[in-house]
C-alpha positions, 0 to 999 in steps of 0.5 A, spaced: 069 782 249 070 778 255 077 776 257 079 772 263 085 773 268 087 766 272 089 768 279 091 763 284 089 763 292 094 760 296 094 758 304 102 758 305 105 752 309 109 756 314 110 751 320 112 756 326 111 762 322 104 763 324 107 765 331 111 771 328 108 778 327 106 779 322 103 773 320 102 771 313 095 770 311 095 768 304 098 769 297 095 771 291 098 769 284 097 771 277 101 773 271 101 780 273 103 780 280 104 776 287 100 779 293 102 777 300 097 779 305 099 780 312 096 781 319 100 784 324 098 785 332 101 791 335 106 788 340 104 789 348 111 791 350 111 798 347 106 803 351 102 805 345 104 799 341 110 801 337 110 802 329 110 799 323 113 800 316 116 796 310 123 797 307 122 799 299 127 794 297 124 788 300 123 782 295 121 775 294 126 769 292 124 762 290 128 757 294 133 754 289 133 760 284 137 766 284 132 770 281 129 776 286 122 779 285 121 786 287 116 790 291 112 794 287 106 796 291 104 796 298 097 797 301 095 799 308 103 799 310 108 805 309 114 804 306 120 807 310 122 812 312 115 813 313 112 809 318 105 808 322 104 809 329 099 805 333 095 808 338 095 802 343 097 795 344 090 793 342 091 796 335 092 791 329 093 792 321 092 788 315 096 790 309 098 787 303 105 787 299 105 787 291 111 784 288 113 782 281 110 775 279 113 769 281 112 762 277 105 759 278 108 753 281 109 749 287 115 752 290 118 754 297 119 762 297 123 767 302 120 774 303 126 778 305 126 785 308 133 785 310 139 781 308 142 782 314 136 782 319 135 784 326 129 782 330 125 788 327 125 786 320 120 782 316 124 776 314 120 769 312 124 763 310 122 757 306 114 758 306 111 752 302 106 754 296 103 747 295 097 745 290 098 752 287 093 751 282 088 747 286 085 754 288 083 758 281 079 764 281 078 767 274 076 774 274 072 776 268 073 783 265 069 787 260 073 791 255 069 797 252 
């Protein structure tokens, strides 16, 4: 028996956010999770490129709603207090954060690592998700 799981791939509209490090590359939305893919380049200001990690209490919020969608899993980035130390200024990392599923609708979101952030925290505000249902990918699965 085959079932389908609708998944939507979104290129977020973020204005100056593309100049931030890490940069939001894309979002994957379905009824099971919201995945945000990031790209990060080791900063040149540190001798060996510094380090990277994500806070375990990072969350997404839909602008205009008080609901928080919590971080559930990470791929290719450690959760604090662990960290990934770069070996050089030329290093880079692509990583994914999995959150509870947000509504699959056009909206704006905030990604919050720290509620009172400093320059090292990964906070992003007013990321616009438009035409969310225009890029649908149906994944067929087979049950045994």
